[in-house]
Each structure stands twice: as C-alpha cells, then as structure tokens.
C-alpha positions as CSV (number, residue, x, y, z in Angstrom):
1,M,7.5,-0.4,5.2
2,I,10.1,-2.7,6.3
3,K,10.6,-2.9,9.8
4,G,9.7,-4.3,12.6
5,N,10.2,-4.3,16.3
6,G,12.5,-1.5,15.2
7,R,14.9,-2.9,13.6
8,W,15.1,-4.0,10.2
9,V,13.8,-7.2,8.9
10,A,15.8,-8.8,6.1
11,G,13.5,-10.4,4.0
12,A,10.8,-11.3,6.6
13,A,7.8,-10.6,4.1
14,A,5.4,-12.1,2.3
15,A,3.7,-9.8,-0.9
16,L,0.2,-9.9,-2.2
17,I,-1.4,-8.0,-5.2
18,V,-4.8,-7.4,-6.0
19,G,-6.7,-5.2,-8.6
20,L,-9.9,-4.3,-10.6
21,A,-10.6,-5.8,-13.3
22,G,-12.9,-7.3,-15.7
23,G,-15.7,-6.1,-17.5
24,A,-16.8,-2.8,-18.4
25,A,-18.2,-1.4,-14.9
26,V,-14.8,-3.3,-13.0
27,A,-12.7,-1.7,-15.7
28,Q,-14.4,1.9,-15.2
29,T,-13.6,0.8,-11.1
30,A,-10.6,0.1,-11.1
31,A,-9.6,3.5,-13.1
32,Q,-11.7,5.4,-10.4
33,V,-9.6,3.7,-8.0
34,H,-6.5,4.9,-10.0
35,A,-7.8,8.7,-10.6
36,F,-8.6,9.2,-7.6
37,A,-5.1,8.4,-5.8
38,A,-3.5,10.1,-8.3
39,S,-5.8,13.1,-8.4
40,V,-4.8,13.2,-4.3
41,L,-0.4,13.4,-5.1
42,S,-1.5,15.7,-7.9
43,N,-3.0,17.9,-6.1
44,L,-0.9,17.7,-2.5
45,Y,0.6,20.5,-1.1
46,C,1.8,18.8,1.9
47,T,2.5,15.6,3.6
48,Q,4.3,13.7,5.9
49,Y,4.8,10.1,7.0
50,D,2.3,9.5,10.2
51,Y,1.2,6.9,12.7
52,E,-1.8,8.7,13.0
53,Q,-3.9,5.7,14.2
54,N,-2.0,6.7,18.0
55,A,-4.6,9.8,18.3
56,G,-7.4,7.9,17.6
57,K,-7.4,4.1,18.5
58,G,-10.4,1.7,18.6
59,A,-13.5,3.0,16.6
60,S,-12.4,6.6,16.4
61,G,-10.1,8.5,14.0
62,V,-10.0,8.3,10.2
63,P,-6.7,8.8,8.3
64,V,-5.8,12.4,7.7
65,A,-6.0,13.8,4.6
66,F,-8.3,16.8,3.3
67,T,-8.4,20.1,1.5
68,Q,-8.6,23.2,2.9
69,P,-12.1,25.1,3.3
70,G,-12.0,26.4,-0.5
71,H,-9.3,24.7,-1.7
72,V,-8.0,21.9,-4.0
73,S,-4.5,21.3,-2.8
74,T,-4.7,18.3,-0.7
75,H,-2.6,17.4,2.8
76,A,-2.0,13.9,3.6
77,Y,-0.5,12.8,7.3
78,T,-1.1,9.2,7.0
79,D,0.9,5.6,7.3
80,C,0.4,3.3,4.3
81,S,-2.7,1.7,5.3
82,G,-4.3,5.3,6.1
83,F,-3.8,5.8,2.4
84,V,-5.0,2.5,0.8
85,D,-8.0,2.6,3.2
86,F,-9.2,6.1,2.3
87,T,-8.3,5.6,-1.3
88,V,-10.0,2.2,-1.7
89,S,-13.2,4.0,0.1
90,N,-13.4,7.2,-1.5
91,A,-12.6,6.5,-4.9
92,L,-15.7,5.7,-5.9
93,N,-16.7,9.1,-4.2
94,G,-14.3,10.9,-5.9
95,K,-14.1,13.4,-2.9
96,V,-11.5,14.2,-0.5
97,P,-13.3,15.7,2.2
98,A,-12.9,19.1,3.5
99,A,-11.9,19.9,7.2
100,P,-13.9,22.4,8.8
101,Q,-11.3,24.8,9.4
102,S,-7.6,25.9,8.0
103,Y,-4.8,24.1,9.1
104,P,-1.6,26.2,7.4
105,S,0.8,24.4,9.1
106,C,3.1,22.5,7.0
107,P,3.2,19.6,9.0
108,P,0.6,20.3,11.0
109,T,0.8,20.3,14.8
110,T,0.1,16.3,16.9
111,A,-3.2,18.5,18.2
112,D,-3.7,20.0,14.9
113,I,-4.0,16.1,13.8
114,G,-5.7,15.0,17.1
115,A,-8.5,17.9,16.1
116,L,-8.6,16.4,12.4
117,Q,-9.3,13.0,13.1
118,N,-12.2,14.3,15.3
119,S,-14.1,16.4,12.5
120,L,-13.1,14.8,9.6
121,P,-15.9,12.3,8.0
122,A,-15.6,8.4,8.2
123,L,-14.5,6.4,5.5
124,P,-17.5,6.1,2.9
125,G,-19.0,1.9,3.3
126,T,-18.5,1.1,-0.3
127,Q,-19.5,-3.1,-0.5
128,L,-16.1,-3.9,-0.6
129,Y,-14.9,-1.7,1.6
130,T,-17.4,-3.1,3.7
131,A,-16.7,-6.4,3.4
132,V,-13.1,-6.0,3.6
133,T,-13.4,-4.1,7.5
134,G,-16.2,-7.1,8.2
135,Y,-13.9,-9.7,7.6
136,W,-11.0,-7.7,10.0
137,K,-13.7,-7.5,12.2
138,N,-15.1,-10.5,12.2
139,S,-12.6,-12.9,11.1
140,G,-10.7,-13.6,14.3
141,R,-7.5,-13.1,13.2
142,F,-6.6,-9.7,14.3
143,A,-7.8,-8.8,17.7
144,Y,-5.5,-7.0,19.0
145,D,-5.5,-4.6,15.9
146,V,-9.1,-4.5,15.9
147,Q,-9.2,-3.3,19.8
148,N,-6.4,-0.6,18.9
149,Y,-6.6,0.4,15.8
150,A,-9.1,2.8,13.5
151,W,-8.8,0.7,9.9
152,P,-7.3,-2.3,8.8
153,R,-3.8,-2.3,8.0
154,A,-1.7,-4.0,5.4
155,A,-0.9,-7.2,7.3
156,T,-4.8,-7.6,7.2
157,W,-4.6,-6.6,3.6
158,T,-2.1,-9.6,3.0
159,Y,-3.9,-12.1,5.1
160,L,-7.5,-11.3,3.8
161,F,-6.0,-11.9,-0.2
162,N,-4.4,-15.3,0.9
163,D,-7.3,-16.3,2.5
164,I,-9.5,-15.8,-0.4
165,Q,-6.7,-17.4,-3.1
166,A,-6.9,-20.7,-0.2
167,G,-10.5,-20.2,-0.5
168,N,-10.9,-20.2,3.3
169,A,-13.8,-19.2,4.8
170,A,-13.2,-16.7,7.3
171,A,-12.9,-14.7,3.7
172,A,-16.1,-15.6,2.3
173,G,-17.7,-12.3,2.5
174,V,-15.1,-10.6,0.5
175,A,-14.2,-13.2,-1.8
176,P,-17.3,-12.1,-4.1
177,Y,-15.4,-9.4,-5.1
178,V,-11.7,-11.1,-5.7
179,T,-10.3,-13.4,-8.7
180,P,-6.6,-14.0,-7.4
181,V,-3.9,-13.8,-10.4
182,T,-0.4,-14.9,-10.2
183,D,1.4,-13.0,-13.1
184,F,2.5,-10.3,-12.0
185,R,3.2,-8.7,-15.4
186,T,0.0,-8.2,-16.1
187,L,-0.5,-5.4,-13.2
188,G,-2.2,-2.3,-13.7
189,A,-3.1,1.3,-12.5
190,G,-5.5,0.7,-9.6
191,D,-4.4,-2.4,-8.2
192,V,-3.0,-3.0,-4.8
193,L,-0.5,-4.7,-3.5
194,A,0.5,-5.5,0.2
195,W,2.8,-7.7,2.3
196,C,3.4,-8.6,5.9
197,Y,6.5,-8.9,7.9
198,G,7.8,-11.0,10.3
199,L,5.7,-12.3,13.2
200,Y,2.6,-10.5,11.8
201,C,2.7,-12.9,8.9
202,S,2.5,-16.0,11.8
203,Q,0.9,-14.3,14.4
204,P,-1.1,-11.2,12.9
205,G,-3.6,-11.0,16.4
206,E,-0.7,-9.7,18.8
207,D,0.7,-6.7,19.2
208,H,4.7,-6.9,17.6
209,K,5.9,-3.3,18.3
210,G,6.2,-2.6,14.7
211,D,4.6,-2.6,11.1
212,T,2.8,-4.5,10.2
213,G,4.4,-4.3,6.3
214,H,3.5,-2.2,3.8
215,V,0.6,-1.5,1.1
216,V,0.4,0.4,-2.1
217,I,-1.4,1.7,-4.8
218,I,-0.1,0.0,-8.3
219,D,0.3,3.7,-10.7
220,A,1.1,2.0,-13.8
221,A,2.1,-1.0,-15.4
222,P,5.2,-3.0,-14.6
223,V,8.4,-1.2,-16.4
224,T,9.8,-4.6,-18.1
225,S,14.0,-2.4,-18.6
226,T,16.4,-2.7,-15.2
227,S,18.3,0.6,-17.0
228,A,17.3,4.1,-16.7
229,S,15.6,6.4,-19.0
230,T,14.4,9.3,-20.8
231,T,12.5,8.1,-22.9
232,G,8.8,6.7,-21.7
233,P,8.5,5.3,-18.3
234,S,11.5,4.6,-16.8
235,C,12.1,2.6,-12.6
236,G,16.0,3.7,-13.0
237,T,18.3,1.0,-12.3
238,L,17.3,-2.0,-11.4
239,P,19.1,-4.7,-9.2
240,A,20.2,-7.3,-11.2
241,A,17.9,-11.0,-11.1
242,P,18.6,-13.0,-8.3
243,S,19.7,-16.7,-8.9
244,G,16.8,-18.4,-9.8
245,A,15.0,-15.3,-11.5
246,A,14.0,-15.5,-14.9
247,A,13.1,-11.8,-15.0
248,V,13.0,-8.3,-13.3
249,I,10.1,-5.4,-13.6
250,G,9.9,-1.9,-11.9
251,V,6.3,-1.6,-10.4
252,P,5.3,2.5,-10.4
253,V,3.3,2.8,-6.8
254,I,1.3,5.5,-5.3
255,D,2.0,5.0,-1.5
256,S,2.8,6.7,1.8
257,S,6.3,6.0,2.7
258,I,9.2,7.0,5.4
259,V,11.7,4.6,2.9
260,P,13.4,5.4,-0.7
261,H,11.4,4.1,-3.7
262,F,13.6,3.5,-7.0
263,P,13.0,6.4,-9.3
264,Y,9.9,6.6,-11.0
265,T,9.8,8.7,-14.5
266,V,8.1,9.4,-17.4
267,N,10.5,10.8,-20.9
268,G,13.4,11.9,-17.6
269,A,11.0,13.9,-15.9
270,P,9.4,12.8,-12.5
271,A,5.9,11.3,-13.3
272,Y,4.3,13.4,-10.6
273,A,5.2,17.0,-9.6
274,A,3.8,16.5,-6.2
275,G,4.6,14.2,-3.4
276,R,7.2,13.3,-0.9
277,G,10.6,14.8,-1.5
278,I,8.9,16.9,-4.1
279,S,6.3,19.0,-2.4
280,A,7.2,22.0,0.6
281,N,8.4,19.9,3.9
282,S,7.4,16.8,2.7
283,A,10.5,14.9,3.0
284,S,7.9,11.6,3.8
285,G,4.3,10.6,2.7
286,V,2.4,10.0,-0.2
287,G,4.6,10.2,-3.4
288,S,5.4,8.2,-6.1
289,G,8.4,5.6,-7.2
290,C,8.7,1.8,-8.4
291,L,9.3,-0.9,-6.5
292,A,11.1,-4.2,-8.1
293,F,10.3,-7.5,-8.1
294,A,12.1,-10.6,-9.0
295,L,9.7,-13.3,-11.1
296,N,9.6,-16.6,-12.1
297,A,9.4,-17.9,-15.6
298,Q,5.5,-17.7,-14.5
299,G,5.6,-14.0,-13.4
300,A,5.0,-14.9,-9.7
301,P,7.5,-13.1,-7.1
302,L,10.3,-14.6,-6.0
303,G,12.0,-11.4,-4.0
304,L,11.1,-7.5,-3.8
305,A,12.8,-4.7,-3.3
306,F,12.5,-0.6,-2.4
307,C,15.7,0.9,-3.3
308,T,19.3,0.3,-4.2
309,P,21.5,-0.7,-0.8
310,G,23.9,2.4,0.1
311,S,21.8,4.5,-1.7
312,T,20.2,7.9,0.5
313,G,17.8,6.9,3.2
314,C,17.9,2.8,2.4
315,P,17.4,0.6,4.5
316,Q,18.4,-2.7,2.3
317,T,21.2,-4.1,3.2
318,E,21.2,-6.8,0.6
319,A,19.6,-6.5,-3.0
320,W,16.4,-8.6,-2.6
321,I,14.3,-8.8,0.3
322,P,13.5,-12.5,-0.5
323,S,9.6,-13.9,-0.3
324,Y,9.9,-16.8,0.9
325,G,11.2,-14.6,4.6
326,I,14.8,-15.7,6.3
327,G,14.5,-17.2,9.7
328,S,11.6,-19.7,10.4
329,G,11.2,-17.6,13.6
330,D,10.2,-14.9,11.4
331,I,7.5,-16.5,9.3
332,A,5.3,-18.9,9.5
333,T,2.9,-20.4,6.6
334,I,-0.3,-18.5,6.5
335,T,-3.1,-20.9,7.1
336,G,-4.1,-23.2,4.0
337,N,-1.7,-21.5,1.5
338,T,2.4,-21.7,1.6
339,N,2.6,-19.1,-1.3
340,F,3.3,-15.9,0.6
341,I,3.0,-14.1,-2.8
342,T,-0.4,-13.9,-4.3
343,A,-2.4,-12.3,-6.6
344,G,-5.9,-11.3,-7.3
345,H,-8.3,-9.0,-8.9
346,L,-10.9,-7.1,-7.5
347,T,-14.4,-7.1,-8.8
348,G,-17.9,-5.6,-8.3
349,V,-17.1,-3.1,-6.6
350,A,-20.0,-0.4,-5.9
351,K,-21.5,2.0,-3.7
C-alpha cells in the first residue's frame, strides 16, 4: 500500500524485487509460485482488502484465503503481505485450504473472518518460509510486529533482501536462498516485489500507525511499450520517463490492494477474468494490474508508479514516486545498504 500514518507518503519508498531462478529445480519452483498465485486469482469468487491481522495478533491468525467445502472457487480477504506470505508458503503444496464450513456472504462478516482465522491451518513451513519467519523473529529489527502481528509484513520483506544484498549477518539464514540481481528488465513470473514506506524504512521495529509498504507477486515479464495496445500484453498508457531515466517498463503483478493499478490486458482483454474490480462485490483485494518503473541505463529502478494521477481512485499527486524518497525525516539509509531498490532471485526452495 501507499499510505503511512493515514496520509499519502509521496516518494517515501524503498523497493525490492526477489524472484525464483537458477537450475531446473529452481525454475520449477518459480513456476509453482506463479501458478499458485494465478490459480487463486483465476478461481476467485470474492475478495476484499482486509487488515485481518487485527483479528489475530501475535502468534495466532493466518491470512484469510480459502475454498468453500466441496468447491474450487477461492475467497481471499487479506492485505498485501498476507497474500504474498500465503502464496510463498503454500505454493509447493499447491492447495488452497478448505474452510470447515460454508461462509455464503461476500465478503464475510467481521465475526466470520475472526472464526476463519481460528479454524484455517497454519502457513506451511517450507525451508524458505521458515527461514523468512526466523529472520523476522530473530533479527531484532521488527520487535513491534513480532509482538503484535501474525506474519511478516512488507517492510520485513524489504529489509530482508536489502540485508542479504549487503551481506548482513542478520539475514545469514535466508541468504542461501537468494541471489541478488540489479536489472529489473529481467523480472519474470513468480518473482516477489516489496518496498517499505516512511519511518518503517528507518525504524521498522516501532509502530508508525500505517502501512509498512507493499509487496506483490510478479505475473509476467515486463512490458516495454508505454502505449496501450490491443495486441499481446499491455500495461496501458504509462507515464513519460522522468528526467535522468533511460526507460520505462510496466510490470504485471498479482497482489492484494485497495489502490488501482495500470490496466493489465492481453490482446485487449483483461489478463484475468476474476479479481478486484471484476468479481462480484470485489472492488478491492486480490487482483492483477501493472506497476510502472522508471529505469536507468543498467535497468535499476529510479522510481515507481501505481496509476495515473487524477484517474479514478488514484492517490498519487505526481507521476512518479522516486526511489530515494522525499524528505530526510521520512526515510533513512537501511543499515549496510544505501540503495533502497534492490533485486534478487530466490533459490533452493524446498519443503
């Protein structure tokens, strides 16, 4: 998400991309991560962006994503980190858990969400996800979240991969699973992208009363055309490159959000026939769309954009959110790494 402390945080973002790549076994894992996210979206019956961690703080609670008994259609009522943690941890199993009983309302009531958190199974402990949660709990960086939330949020994913890129000891347990990359033009399906906002970038262990950032699953390779097209994949009309940028790309993503994205179409039709804005009563929540990135000549991102300022529901007031943030009081150097936008490929993921 793109607000902090209830306000629009213009530019106070630090971004990160992580992905699955390498040999044949790793490439298969990348495909599994993407296939699981795409399957959830393709079978989506109802969704809503929901801070359901508030109903299950501390060690209890799971992201509320499930199927009805005897059905394959998916329900998802979670925030951005809930969807990504749910996807990364469940992808190797390839199954969306079934609720113990039917919840016919769309979306369910607050009481239903609380009951689901107590009845759905815990997130599976793959080697990667166990390492990620171990970093979250043991690094000492995220004291407030560990005490009050049920899974790592966007700022944790951002810090994690910044720490790996910097070679910091705090991330040593996860480092075997990640190879840093720097060229966003090489992004592909199954990658994970995250960034933090405002004070969560400099003081992630405290409560700053807002979203910690945003985290997504990448759906497909970047689109290099900045103009809308009815032929092949398109991210609509993207903003012109800001000063100093060599190129602009659109990155198709699957995520949970309440903020509109640039439209993602294939041959003029929505890439998915379900999701926020498409499924019944699902204006927010899990869906697909494009994020725009302004790149330098080496493919490193200089800025990002969700949507076109002035378009329906778009909170951006300027075309680009710069990667370095605005205002020295909003963002500070992440320990051991002065580059706020980093990239890496997840490797060696196993049950």
